[in-house]
Backbone as a printed PyTorch tensor [residue, N CA C, xyz], in Angstrom:
tensor([[[ 14.5600,   5.3550,  24.4790],
         [ 13.9630,   6.8890,  24.3450],
         [ 13.6420,   6.9560,  25.8440]],

        [[ 14.5000,   7.0910,  26.1310],
         [ 13.5670,   7.2740,  28.3460],
         [ 13.5580,   8.6820,  28.4260]],

        [[ 14.5510,   9.3180,  28.0430],
         [ 14.8390,  11.1480,  28.5990],
         [ 14.3780,  11.7360,  27.6930]],

        [[ 13.2450,  12.1250,  26.6240],
         [ 13.0990,  12.9590,  26.1110],
         [ 13.0770,  14.9290,  25.4350]],

        [[ 13.9360,  15.0750,  27.0280],
         [ 14.1050,  16.1910,  27.3990],
         [ 15.9810,  15.7000,  26.5440]],

        [[ 16.5260,  15.3000,  26.0010],
         [ 18.0140,  15.2670,  26.1440],
         [ 18.1200,  14.9780,  24.7830]],

        [[ 16.8770,  14.5150,  23.5350],
         [ 17.0090,  13.7970,  22.8520],
         [ 15.9540,  14.8410,  21.4490]],

        [[ 16.0800,  16.2570,  22.0200],
         [ 15.9230,  17.6860,  21.1840],
         [ 16.0330,  17.2040,  19.4060]],

        [[ 17.4430,  16.9070,  19.6670],
         [ 18.0320,  17.1950,  17.9910],
         [ 17.6940,  16.1360,  17.1010]],

        [[ 17.4680,  15.9490,  16.0230],
         [ 17.4100,  15.1230,  14.9770],
         [ 18.0420,  14.0750,  15.5110]],

        [[ 17.2660,  12.7020,  15.1570],
         [ 18.5380,  11.2210,  15.8030],
         [ 17.7430,  10.7630,  13.9620]],

        [[ 19.1530,  10.2160,  12.8290],
         [ 18.7570,   8.9920,  12.1610],
         [ 18.1080,   7.7960,  12.5530]],

        [[ 17.0470,   7.2230,  11.6080],
         [ 16.7860,   5.7710,  11.5810],
         [ 16.1960,   5.0820,  10.0100]],

        [[ 16.2780,   4.3600,  10.3910],
         [ 16.0030,   3.3920,   8.6070],
         [ 14.9380,   3.1620,   8.7810]],

        [[ 13.8700,   2.2160,   8.4480],
         [ 12.4990,   2.2080,   8.5650],
         [ 13.3160,   1.0130,   7.8890]],

        [[ 11.8630,  -0.2190,   9.4500],
         [ 12.6350,  -1.4760,   9.0930],
         [ 11.4470,  -2.3560,   7.7290]],

        [[ 12.1290,  -3.3590,   7.0050],
         [ 11.9040,  -4.1330,   5.7510],
         [ 10.6580,  -4.6700,   6.6800]],

        [[  8.8690,  -4.1250,   5.4170],
         [  8.1860,  -5.3020,   5.9790],
         [  7.5840,  -5.6760,   4.9460]],

        [[  7.1010,  -6.4300,   4.4850],
         [  6.0240,  -6.7370,   2.9700],
         [  4.5450,  -6.0840,   3.7700]],

        [[  3.6230,  -5.4010,   1.8800],
         [  2.9730,  -5.2050,   1.9500],
         [  2.4160,  -5.1920,   1.5580]],

        [[  0.8840,  -4.8450,   1.3460],
         [ -0.1790,  -5.4860,   0.2450],
         [ -0.5360,  -3.9460,  -0.5990]],

        [[ -0.6280,  -4.6830,  -1.9390],
         [ -1.2470,  -2.9310,  -2.6540],
         [ -1.4700,  -2.9260,  -3.8660]],

        [[ -2.6600,  -2.4190,  -3.9520],
         [ -3.4210,  -2.4570,  -5.5500],
         [ -2.8590,  -0.7550,  -6.2420]],

        [[ -2.8640,  -0.2140,  -6.9360],
         [ -2.8050,   0.7920,  -8.2280],
         [ -4.2750,   1.1780,  -8.1330]],

        [[ -4.7580,   2.2980,  -8.1640],
         [ -5.9850,   2.6590,  -8.2580],
         [ -6.2290,   2.7190,  -9.8630]],

        [[ -6.5080,   2.9170, -10.7350],
         [ -6.9150,   2.7320, -12.1340],
         [ -7.7690,   4.5590, -12.6040]],

        [[ -9.1380,   4.3710, -11.4730],
         [ -9.7850,   4.8360, -11.5080],
         [-11.1480,   4.8270, -12.2840]],

        [[-10.9070,   3.1170, -12.7880],
         [-12.3300,   2.8190, -13.4980],
         [-13.3590,   2.6890, -12.6650]],

        [[-14.6020,   2.0630, -13.1990],
         [-15.7420,   1.6390, -12.0020],
         [-14.9160,   0.1900, -11.5800]],

        [[-14.4130,  -1.0140, -11.8730],
         [-14.4120,  -2.2510, -11.8220],
         [-12.7320,  -1.6350, -10.6020]],

        [[-11.5680,  -0.9780, -10.9160],
         [-11.0230,  -0.5270, -10.1640],
         [-11.1490,  -0.2140,  -8.7350]],

        [[-12.5060,   0.8820,  -8.4910],
         [-12.4300,   1.2150,  -7.7400],
         [-13.5770,  -0.0480,  -6.8040]],

        [[-14.2120,  -0.4300,  -7.4920],
         [-14.7020,  -1.6650,  -6.7070],
         [-13.8410,  -2.8310,  -6.2410]],

        [[-13.0640,  -3.1820,  -6.6200],
         [-12.4970,  -3.9630,  -5.9980],
         [-11.3500,  -3.4870,  -5.0000]],

        [[-11.3420,  -2.0780,  -5.0340],
         [-10.5290,  -1.6710,  -4.0450],
         [-11.5520,  -1.7290,  -2.8550]],

        [[-12.8400,  -0.9360,  -3.1140],
         [-13.9690,  -0.6950,  -1.9670],
         [-14.0550,  -1.9090,  -1.8070]],

        [[-13.9030,  -3.4300,  -2.3350],
         [-14.0510,  -4.8970,  -1.9890],
         [-13.1500,  -4.8960,  -1.0890]],

        [[-12.2130,  -4.9420,  -1.4480],
         [-10.3810,  -5.4790,  -0.6300],
         [-11.0240,  -4.4440,   1.0600]],

        [[-11.1450,  -3.0360,   0.5950],
         [-11.2860,  -2.7160,   2.2860],
         [-12.3410,  -2.8470,   3.2360]],

        [[-13.7560,  -3.4700,   2.9910],
         [-14.6280,  -3.6140,   2.9590],
         [-14.7030,  -4.3530,   4.3840]],

        [[-15.4140,  -3.6080,   6.3070],
         [-14.7020,  -4.4160,   6.4770],
         [-13.0240,  -4.1890,   7.6260]],

        [[-13.0370,  -2.9740,   7.3860],
         [-11.6680,  -2.2450,   7.5260],
         [-12.0430,  -1.6460,   8.5880]],

        [[-11.5210,  -0.8540,   9.5510],
         [-11.3930,   0.5920,  10.1980],
         [-11.9000,   1.4470,   8.9790]],

        [[-10.3560,   1.4470,   7.9310],
         [-10.4950,   2.2860,   6.7510],
         [-10.4060,   2.4200,   5.5370]],

        [[-12.4290,   2.1110,   6.2020],
         [-12.6920,   0.9280,   4.3660],
         [-12.5140,   2.6420,   3.4270]],

        [[-12.7330,   2.6630,   1.7600],
         [-13.0620,   2.9620,   1.0410],
         [-14.4540,   2.8510,   0.1420]],

        [[-14.9860,   3.8340,  -0.5470],
         [-16.1350,   4.8200,  -0.8570],
         [-15.8950,   5.4000,  -1.8550]],

        [[-16.7590,   6.0030,  -2.8260],
         [-17.7030,   6.7930,  -3.7290],
         [-17.9070,   8.3130,  -2.5700]],

        [[-17.2080,   8.5770,  -3.2690],
         [-18.1710,  10.3420,  -2.0710],
         [-17.6380,  11.0350,  -3.7240]],

        [[-18.3820,  12.4040,  -3.0070],
         [-18.1470,  13.7630,  -4.1640],
         [-17.1020,  14.3520,  -3.5220]],

        [[-16.1810,  14.6670,  -5.0420],
         [-14.9980,  15.5740,  -4.5270],
         [-15.8960,  16.7910,  -4.8680]],

        [[-15.3020,  17.8630,  -4.7560],
         [-15.9950,  19.1410,  -4.7630],
         [-15.3780,  19.3210,  -6.2210]],

        [[-14.9730,  19.4060,  -6.5540],
         [-14.3270,  19.5000,  -8.6710],
         [-14.0320,  18.3810,  -9.2700]],

        [[-14.1080,  17.2180,  -8.8810],
         [-14.0370,  16.2240,  -9.9040],
         [-14.5490,  15.1390, -10.0220]],

        [[-16.1940,  15.0390,  -8.8880],
         [-17.3340,  14.9320,  -9.0210],
         [-17.0420,  13.6150,  -8.4470]],

        [[-18.0440,  12.1610,  -8.2840],
         [-17.6160,  11.1120,  -7.9590],
         [-16.0620,  10.5270,  -7.7460]],

        [[-15.7290,  10.7360,  -6.5510],
         [-14.3680,  10.5990,  -6.3730],
         [-13.9500,   8.7760,  -5.4380]],

        [[-13.0640,   7.8080,  -5.5680],
         [-12.8000,   7.4530,  -4.4690],
         [-11.9750,   8.0710,  -3.6430]],

        [[-12.3160,   7.5120,  -1.8490],
         [-11.3210,   7.9030,  -1.3730],
         [-11.5890,   7.1020,  -0.3700]],

        [[-10.4320,   7.0710,   0.6750],
         [-10.0810,   6.2170,   1.8310],
         [-10.4420,   7.0890,   3.3650]],

        [[-11.6370,   6.7950,   4.1140],
         [-11.2420,   6.9620,   4.9940],
         [-10.3040,   6.8320,   6.3430]],

        [[ -8.9050,   6.9930,   6.2220],
         [ -7.8290,   6.9410,   6.9520],
         [ -7.1880,   7.3380,   8.5440]],

        [[ -7.0200,   7.2920,   9.0070],
         [ -6.6630,   7.0900,  10.8590],
         [ -6.7670,   8.3990,  10.8230]],

        [[ -5.9060,   9.6190,  10.0850],
         [ -6.0900,  10.1390,   9.7760],
         [ -6.7050,  11.6640,   9.2580]],

        [[ -7.9630,  10.9200,   8.2890],
         [ -9.5570,  11.2850,   7.3710],
         [ -9.1730,  10.9530,   6.3820]],

        [[-10.8290,  11.5100,   5.8730],
         [-11.1730,  10.9910,   5.0680],
         [ -9.6080,  11.6840,   3.6360]],

        [[ -9.4180,  10.5720,   2.8060],
         [ -8.1900,  10.7430,   1.8220],
         [ -8.2340,  10.9140,   0.3940]],

        [[ -8.1950,  11.5370,  -0.6610],
         [ -9.2740,  10.9080,  -2.1080],
         [ -7.9040,  10.0000,  -2.5080]],

        [[ -8.1210,   9.0500,  -4.0100],
         [ -7.3850,   8.3150,  -4.5940],
         [ -7.4630,   8.9910,  -5.8900]],

        [[ -6.3760,   9.0930,  -6.3640],
         [ -6.0780,   9.4870,  -7.9390],
         [ -5.7520,   8.6040,  -8.6210]],

        [[ -6.1670,   8.1260, -10.1950],
         [ -5.9910,   7.0050, -10.5190],
         [ -4.6240,   6.8860, -10.8710]],

        [[ -3.4620,   5.9560, -10.7880],
         [ -2.0610,   5.7980, -10.4560],
         [ -2.1780,   5.6500,  -9.5770]],

        [[ -2.2320,   5.8250,  -7.9990],
         [ -2.0700,   6.1540,  -6.8770],
         [ -1.9610,   4.5600,  -6.3300]],

        [[ -1.3890,   4.1280,  -5.4990],
         [ -1.4890,   3.2000,  -4.6030],
         [ -1.9840,   2.7220,  -3.9780]],

        [[ -2.9980,   2.2180,  -3.1080],
         [ -3.9390,   1.7830,  -2.3910],
         [ -2.8350,   0.7200,  -1.2790]],

        [[ -2.7010,   1.0210,  -0.7390],
         [ -1.3820,   0.2570,   0.6170],
         [ -2.0010,  -0.1930,   1.7710]],

        [[ -1.6490,  -1.4490,   2.0700],
         [ -2.4190,  -2.1760,   3.0820],
         [ -1.7870,  -2.2230,   4.4730]],

        [[ -1.4870,  -1.0040,   5.2780],
         [ -0.3860,  -1.8840,   6.5650],
         [ -0.2510,  -2.6600,   7.2110]],

        [[  0.6620,  -2.8380,   8.3610],
         [  1.2290,  -3.2700,   8.7440],
         [ -0.1420,  -3.7870,   9.8880]],

        [[ -0.6270,  -2.8500,   9.9610],
         [ -2.2380,  -3.0840,  11.4150],
         [ -3.2600,  -3.0530,  10.4220]],

        [[ -2.9990,  -3.5860,   9.2360],
         [ -4.3610,  -3.4840,   8.1590],
         [ -5.2040,  -2.7390,   8.2510]],

        [[ -4.5150,  -1.5570,   8.0200],
         [ -5.2170,   0.0040,   8.3230],
         [ -4.6220,   0.0210,   6.7530]],

        [[ -5.2590,   1.2330,   5.6610],
         [ -5.1060,   1.3500,   4.4900],
         [ -5.2150,   2.7750,   4.0740]],

        [[ -4.5890,   2.9690,   3.3070],
         [ -3.7450,   4.8040,   3.1270],
         [ -3.5530,   4.5460,   1.1450]],

        [[ -3.8550,   5.4980,   0.7760],
         [ -2.7780,   5.8630,  -0.2790],
         [ -1.7800,   6.4590,  -0.4800]],

        [[ -1.2510,   6.4660,  -2.0130],
         [  0.3980,   6.7040,  -1.9750],
         [  0.2420,   7.0590,  -3.0830]],

        [[  1.2920,   8.0590,  -3.3360],
         [  1.2620,   8.1530,  -5.0610],
         [  2.6550,   8.1140,  -5.3610]],

        [[  2.4490,   7.6100,  -6.4180],
         [  2.9930,   7.1210,  -7.1160],
         [  4.8310,   7.1500,  -7.1940]],

        [[  5.3220,   8.6340,  -6.7720],
         [  6.4040,   8.0730,  -6.6440],
         [  7.0200,   7.7780,  -5.9800]],

        [[  6.2390,   7.9730,  -5.1430],
         [  7.1340,   8.3120,  -3.3300],
         [  6.3940,   6.5530,  -3.2230]],

        [[  5.4130,   5.5540,  -3.9740],
         [  5.5970,   4.3540,  -3.5350],
         [  7.1070,   3.7000,  -4.4020]],

        [[  7.0240,   3.7200,  -5.7540],
         [  8.0780,   3.6320,  -6.8020],
         [  9.5450,   4.0730,  -6.1280]],

        [[  9.8150,   4.5860,  -4.9920],
         [ 10.8440,   5.2900,  -4.2370],
         [ 10.6240,   4.8680,  -2.8200]],

        [[  9.3110,   3.9430,  -2.4060],
         [  9.4280,   3.3710,  -1.2670],
         [  9.1750,   1.6950,  -1.2350]],

        [[  9.3120,   1.0930,  -2.5370],
         [  8.6040,   0.1850,  -2.1030],
         [  9.1950,  -1.1150,  -2.9590]],

        [[  9.4540,  -1.9140,  -3.8580],
         [ 10.2560,  -3.0920,  -4.6430],
         [  9.1520,  -3.6480,  -4.4380]],

        [[  8.8150,  -5.1000,  -5.6770],
         [  7.4730,  -5.8810,  -5.6240],
         [  8.3560,  -7.5620,  -5.1960]],

        [[  8.3460,  -7.9690,  -4.2150],
         [  8.0700,  -9.1930,  -3.1550],
         [  7.8320, -10.6210,  -4.2260]],

        [[  9.1600, -10.7460,  -4.3970],
         [  8.6560, -12.1460,  -5.7320],
         [  8.5950, -13.4570,  -4.7450]],

        [[  7.4860, -13.6130,  -5.6150],
         [  6.9330, -15.0750,  -4.8970],
         [  7.4780, -16.1290,  -5.7830]],

        [[  8.6340, -17.0610,  -5.1590],
         [  8.9600, -18.3600,  -5.7740],
         [  7.5810, -19.3470,  -5.7800]],

        [[  7.5350, -19.8180,  -7.0830],
         [  6.6530, -21.4340,  -7.1460],
         [  7.8850, -22.7090,  -6.1880]],

        [[  7.1460, -23.6540,  -5.6430],
         [  7.5380, -25.2360,  -5.4270],
         [  8.4070, -25.0340,  -6.1880]],

        [[  7.7760, -25.5580,  -6.7360],
         [  8.7050, -25.9260,  -8.1040],
         [  9.9970, -25.2410,  -9.1260]],

        [[ 10.1170, -23.4140,  -8.9580],
         [ 10.8140, -22.6290,  -8.7210],
         [ 12.0490, -22.8750,  -7.5980]],

        [[ 11.4470, -22.8010,  -6.2930],
         [ 11.9470, -22.9550,  -5.4520],
         [ 13.0470, -24.2010,  -5.2470]],

        [[ 12.3740, -25.1680,  -5.8040],
         [ 13.2720, -26.0820,  -6.1540],
         [ 14.2220, -26.5480,  -7.2500]],

        [[ 14.0030, -25.5710,  -8.1380],
         [ 14.6530, -25.5380,  -9.3510],
         [ 15.9770, -25.3140,  -8.5980]],

        [[ 15.4930, -24.1150,  -8.0170],
         [ 17.2320, -22.9790,  -7.1320],
         [ 17.4990, -24.2050,  -6.4510]],

        [[ 17.1370, -24.8060,  -5.5440],
         [ 17.8610, -25.5900,  -4.2850],
         [ 18.9050, -26.3390,  -5.3680]],

        [[ 18.1280, -27.5220,  -6.4400],
         [ 19.2000, -28.2320,  -6.6600],
         [ 20.1800, -27.2810,  -7.9260]],

        [[ 19.8290, -25.7520,  -8.5060],
         [ 21.0630, -25.5640,  -8.6900],
         [ 20.0380, -25.5290, -10.5500]],

        [[ 19.1280, -26.2580, -10.6210],
         [ 18.9240, -26.1210, -12.2680],
         [ 18.3710, -25.2810, -12.5510]],

        [[ 17.7290, -25.3830, -13.7820],
         [ 17.5520, -23.4320, -14.4070],
         [ 16.0070, -23.6140, -14.4870]],

        [[ 15.4830, -22.9920, -13.8770],
         [ 13.4320, -23.2100, -13.1300],
         [ 13.2960, -23.0870, -15.2220]],

        [[ 11.8380, -24.1130, -14.8740],
         [ 11.2190, -24.6200, -15.8240],
         [ 10.5890, -23.3070, -16.8210]],

        [[ 10.0870, -23.2280, -17.9300],
         [  9.3760, -22.1630, -18.2660],
         [  8.0630, -22.4990, -19.1140]]])
């Protein structure tokens, strides 16, 4: 991207595969506490704030400003350690669960045996 003037037309890009961490908010006090504790100490912490219509709600101080977290939203920890909310439909279209194998399952796969139950 050396010459910006020649790049006025849209270009196509593919998002790099990257593993993220995420918690789905439920709106319960326990869920809110878990997310607040998880984001504590980051540059983008979550907190309970007064929403003008819904009362006390979870919000995240993102790099772009405060964002409200609704029940069902996913709170994502980005590649630089930043936190931000994501609507469930966008999350489902963008992410698949990462399967983490136990050592026992991995060994069974390598040896061509069924995984133990």
